[in-house]
C-alpha positions in Angstrom: 144.8 59.7 54.5 147.3 61.8 56.4 146.8 62.9 60.0 146.2 66.5 59.1 143.4 65.5 56.7 141.8 63.5 59.5 142.1 66.4 61.9 140.6 68.8 59.3 137.8 66.4 58.6 137.0 66.1 62.3 137.1 69.8 62.8 134.8 70.5 59.9 132.3 67.9 61.1 132.4 69.3 64.7 132.0 72.9 63.4 129.1 71.8 61.2 127.3 70.2 64.2 127.9 73.3 66.3 126.6 75.6 63.6 123.4 73.5 63.3 123.0 73.4 67.1 123.6 77.2 67.4 121.1 78.1 64.7 118.4 75.9 66.3 119.1 77.2 69.8 118.9 80.8 68.6 115.5 80.2 67.0 114.2 78.4 70.1 115.5 80.8 72.7 112.7 82.1 74.8 110.1 79.7 73.3 109.0 76.3 74.3 108.7 73.7 71.6 109.7 74.6 68.0 107.0 74.4 65.4 107.3 73.7 61.7 107.7 77.5 61.0 110.7 77.7 63.4 112.3 74.6 61.8 111.8 76.1 58.3 113.6 79.3 59.4 116.5 77.2 60.7 116.7 75.2 57.5 116.6 78.4 55.5 119.4 80.0 57.6 121.6 77.0 57.3 120.9 76.6 53.6 121.8 80.3 53.1 125.1 79.8 54.9 125.9 76.8 52.8 125.0 78.7 49.6 127.6 81.3 50.3 130.3 78.7 51.2 129.5 76.8 48.0 129.9 79.9 46.0 133.3 80.6 47.5 134.6 77.1 47.3 133.7 76.6 43.6 135.4 79.8 42.7 138.7 78.5 44.2 138.3 75.0 42.7 137.5 76.2 39.2 140.0 79.1 39.0 142.4 77.0 36.8 139.9 74.7 35.2 138.8 74.9 31.6 135.1 75.9 31.0 132.5 73.2 31.0 130.8 71.9 27.9 127.3 71.5 29.3 125.1 70.9 32.3 126.1 67.2 32.6 129.8 68.2 32.5 129.2 70.6 35.4 127.3 67.9 37.4 130.1 65.4 36.8 132.7 67.9 38.1 130.5 68.5 41.2 130.2 64.8 41.9 133.9 64.0 41.5 136.2 67.0 42.2 134.0 69.3 44.2 132.4 66.5 46.4 135.9 65.1 47.1 137.2 68.5 48.2 134.2 69.2 50.4 133.2 65.8 51.7 136.4 63.8 51.2 135.0 61.3 48.8 133.2 61.1 45.4 129.5 60.7 45.0 128.7 57.0 44.8 126.1 57.4 42.0 124.9 60.1 39.7 121.6 59.6 37.9 119.8 62.0 35.6 116.6 62.1 33.5 118.4 64.3 31.0 115.7 67.0 31.6 117.4 68.9 34.3 117.0 66.5 37.3 119.9 64.8 38.9 120.1 62.5 41.9 123.5 62.3 43.7 123.8 59.2 46.0 126.4 59.3 48.8 126.3 56.0 50.7 128.5 57.3 53.6 127.7 61.0 53.7 130.4 62.6 55.9 128.1 64.9 57.9 125.8 62.0 58.8 128.3 59.3 59.7 128.9 60.8 63.2 125.2 60.7 64.0 124.4 57.1 63.6 123.9 54.2 61.3 120.4 52.8 60.9 117.1 54.6 61.7 117.7 55.8 65.3 118.3 59.5 64.4 116.5 59.6 61.1 114.2 62.4 62.2 117.3 64.5 63.0 118.9 64.1 59.6 117.2 66.9 57.7 118.7 69.7 59.9 122.2 68.3 59.2 121.6 68.3 55.4 120.4 71.9 54.9 123.9 73.4 54.9 125.1 70.8 52.4 122.1 71.5 50.1 123.1 75.1 50.2 126.7 74.3 49.4 125.7 72.4 46.3 123.2 75.1 45.2 125.8 77.8 45.7 128.4 76.0 43.7 126.0 75.4 40.9 124.8 79.0 41.0 128.4 80.3 40.5 128.8 77.9 37.6 125.7 79.4 35.9 123.1 76.9 37.0 120.2 78.0 39.2 118.8 75.0 41.0 116.7 73.6 43.8 118.6 71.1 45.9 116.9 68.8 48.4 118.2 65.8 50.3 116.5 62.7 51.7 117.7 59.9 54.0 116.1 56.6 54.4 119.0 54.7 56.1 121.8 56.6 57.7 124.5 57.6 56.7 123.3 57.1 53.1 121.9 60.2 51.5 120.3 61.2 48.2 120.6 64.8 47.0 118.1 65.8 44.3 119.2 68.7 42.1 116.6 70.2 39.8 118.1 72.8 37.4 115.8 75.8 36.9 115.3 76.5 33.2 115.1 80.2 32.6 
């Protein structure tokens, strides 16, 4: 990897952490402890930001691409090309039930590697995944697939994103 790529990666990770921190501080200002409703608002704000970023990124990445054959073709593109552009590596594993549910496994998810390995900060992981869920949902939306994207972490920095395509 070239030096500029490493600098870009570090800047993106730092910016992401600052955005998460800012959103949570904004929601908490003037209050004591945050409750579940406050946390849900933060997750929603971050997911919304990610959604818009995902829409913009996928437009640029697919501008010169041929159209996709089907849903699975779109998901393969997201796991290889899109994931590489956004998170600097391909998804480690893609699974599907062939009924609109996909699980994307990333064993070294870029936005969690700076936090910790192991279980020390496991409770903090969800707030650092909301933006990324939005990015994936926004990208899929612009490719014609409405979806619900959730993420779960059992051991950091490994992460599973579940994508459920909404059938209209």
